[in-house]
N, C-alpha and C positions, 0 to 999 in steps of 0.2 A: 814155627817161625820165631827167631830170636828177637829180642827187643831192639837190638842194634839194627837189624834189617828193616824193621818197621820205621824206625827213626830216619833211616836213609830215604825211604819212600816219601815220607812226609816232607823231608828237606828238599827233595827234588821237585815235588809239587809246588812247594812254596817258592822255589827259585824261578819257576816258569810263570808265576803270578796267575796261574789258571788260564793263561792265554796261549799256551803251546801244548803240543801233544807230548807223550812220553818220550818221543824221539827228538823233541826240541823244535818241531816244525809248527808253524801257525796253521790252524785248520781252515784254510781259505775256502775249500769246497763247502764246508758247513755254513760259513758266513754268506757266501754267494747264494747258496740255496735258500737261506732265510730271506735275503734281500729280494731274490727273484719271486718268492712266494708272496711277499708283501706287495711288490710292484704289480704282479699279475692280478692279485686279489683286488687291489684298489682300482685297476683298470676295468676289471669285470663289473665292479659295483658302479663305476661311472657310466660305462656304456649301457648297463642294464637300466639305470635311472634315466639316461638320455632317451633310450628306446621307449620306455614307459611314458615319459613326458611327451615325446613326439606322437605316440599313439593316442594319448589323451587329447592333445591339442588338435590332432587331425579329426578325431571323432567328435570334437566339440565345436566344429566349425559350422554345423548346420543348425536350424532351429530346434529347440529354443536357444536363441543367441544371448550371450552374456550382455547384461545391461540394456537389453532391447525387448525381448519377449517376456510376457507375464501370463502364464497358463494356470488353469485350475482343473483338477480332476477329482471327482467324488470317489471315495474309497470306503471299504468296509472289511472287517475280519469276521468270518462266519465259521462257527465250530459246531460239531455234531452234538446233539442231545439224544439222538436215537439213530437207528440205521437209515432212516429216510427223512430225518428232520434235524434242523440245526437252529442256532440263534446267533444274532449279531452281538459282538461284545461292544462295550461303550467306546466312543471315539477317544483317541489319544488327546491329552491336554496340549496346551500351547507349547510349541517347540521353536527353538532358534537353531541356526546352523551356519557355518562359515561358507557353505557352498551355494546355498540358495534353493534348497528343496526341503520344505518343512510343512507344518500344519499350524493353524490358528485355533485348534481345538474345536473345529466346526465340522469335522468329517470330510474335509477337503485337503488334497495335497496341493500346496502352493508351490508353483514351479516358476521361479524367476532367477536364473543362474547368476551367481556372482563370479564363478570361476568356470573355466572350460571343463573341469572335471565333473561338472554337473550340467553341462550344456550339450546340445546336439544329441548324438547317440549315447552320450554318457548320462543323459537324463533317464535313469532307470529306477525300478522299484528298490533295488538294493541300497541306493543312496538314502531313500526315505526310511527304510527299515533300520539302517544304521543310526540315523538321527533319533528315532523313537526307541532305540534299545532292543529291537526285535531281532532274534536270531532266525534267519530264514535261509534254507537251502533245499536241495531236492528231497531230503529225508527228514527234516526237522523244522518245526515252527515253535519257537519259544517266545511267548509274549510276557513281558515284564509286568510286575504289579504297578498299579497307579490308582489314583482316587477313583473309586467305583468299580475296580477290578482287582482281583487277588493274584492274577498271573497264572500261567499254565505252560507246560512243556509237552508238546505233541511230537510223536515220532511215527513214521510210516509203519503200518501194521498194528498200531495201538487200537484198542477196542472202541468201536463206534456202534453201540447197541447190538453187539454180537457180530458185527461185520468189521473187517479191517479198514481203518481209515488211511488217508494219504494226504500229503501236503499238495495243494493245488493253487493255481492262479488263473483267474478267469477275467478276460477282457471284454468290455462292453463298448462298442464303437461310438455311441452317441448317448445323450442324456435321456433318451426315451427307449433305449434298447431293453428288451426283456430277455433276450437270449444272448448269452455270451459265448466267447470262443476260448477254449482251454489253451493255455500257454504250455507248450510241451518241452521247452528248453529250461535252462537254469532259471528258477523263479526270480532270482536277483536281477536277471537281465531283461525282465519284462519291461517294455518301453512305457514311459509316461507320456500321455498326450493331452491335448487341450479339449475341454468340454466333453469328456468321455467318462467312463467309470471303470474301476478295477476292484476285484474282490479276492482277498487271500483267504483260503478256507482249509479246514481239515474235515473232510467228509469221505465217505466210501466212494470208490471209483464208480463213475457213471451217475452219481447223485446230481440232482438239479440244483444248481447254484443260483440263488436269486441276485438281482441287482441290488446296490446299496439302498438303504432306507430313503424315503422321500425327503426327510429333513436334510440328509447329506447332499442330495441332488439339488434341493432348493438353495442350500448354502453355496453350492458351486455356481448356480445360475445368478446368484446375487452375493458375490464374495464380500467379506468384511473389509478386505484391504484395498478395495477399489472404490473410489468415490462414485456415488450415484450421479447420473446425469439426468436432468429433467428438461422437458420442453414446455415452455409456458402455454397454458391452455386458455388463459383469460386475456381478453383484449382490453387495451387501455386507450381511451381517447382523451386528449388534452387540448384545451383551447388556451392559447397564451393569454395571460393576464387574468384568468378565472380561477377561483378556489377549487381545490381538488380534494375529494373525500374518497377514502379507500376502505372497503369492508373485506376482511379476509375471506377468500374463497368466492367472492362475488365479482361481477363485471363492474369495472369502474367507469362511470360516465360523468363527464364534466359538462355542466350546463353553461351556456354562454352567459356572461353578465349582461345587465341591462344596456340597451343601446344608448349612446350619447349623441345628442344632436347639437351642433354648434352653429349659431347664427351670427354672422358678421354684423356689427352695428352699421345701420344705414348712414349714409353721408349725403347731406344736402348742400348744394353750392348755389349761392345767389350772386349774381354778377350785376353791379350797378355801373351803368355807363356814365 
């Protein structure tokens, strides 16, 4: 190809300013296709977000209700040390979160939703594990390191004392339950409830999963973030006008002061006629 021919092609391209085809026509089909893709993509994102928010809001309409309910559930993470034995890891340190499901470092999941994304049926274990940095799904349990614990990543079929282990979630319906129920769905969807217990474990299939330690349960029954209420057990008797002496822990009795008797002065009248 000669130099003159190349120069002509360059000149033709320059004369169209890159906006026309070789035949001099504007590529409207190309532009319309691009605009259509952008519009359709934006619409899909909008409707997908609206659908997700609608689903979240609908599921968040039941208890625990935003700004109203305040629940507590004892929790624990239990991992194998042998085929038929495990140990509890330390409790997670204090956490804060924007949704309202966290812990105060006491072995208790604090559930008082700030948003509907953590209320009602959205109050699930996955919200808590996200806050604590735990990776949890049907085949993996990855616990991050924190003070007192070096962290570990467990996968289904990893060795547990010669037996394959598996990720499990066990629900205990009350604070005194000794036998729990295995959650068979996505572990992140396990519901959080009030005055109950939940254990995330990595143990062989069929292994006995214990309830959380007593300290965690006691912390649930006497939560740190709820002011204690007390009923006065001592009676107090007060007589107006008398001194009062109070001894801590003792019954307060006020003795009446000395009686006062007032005698009106006698009046004598003498009448002289």
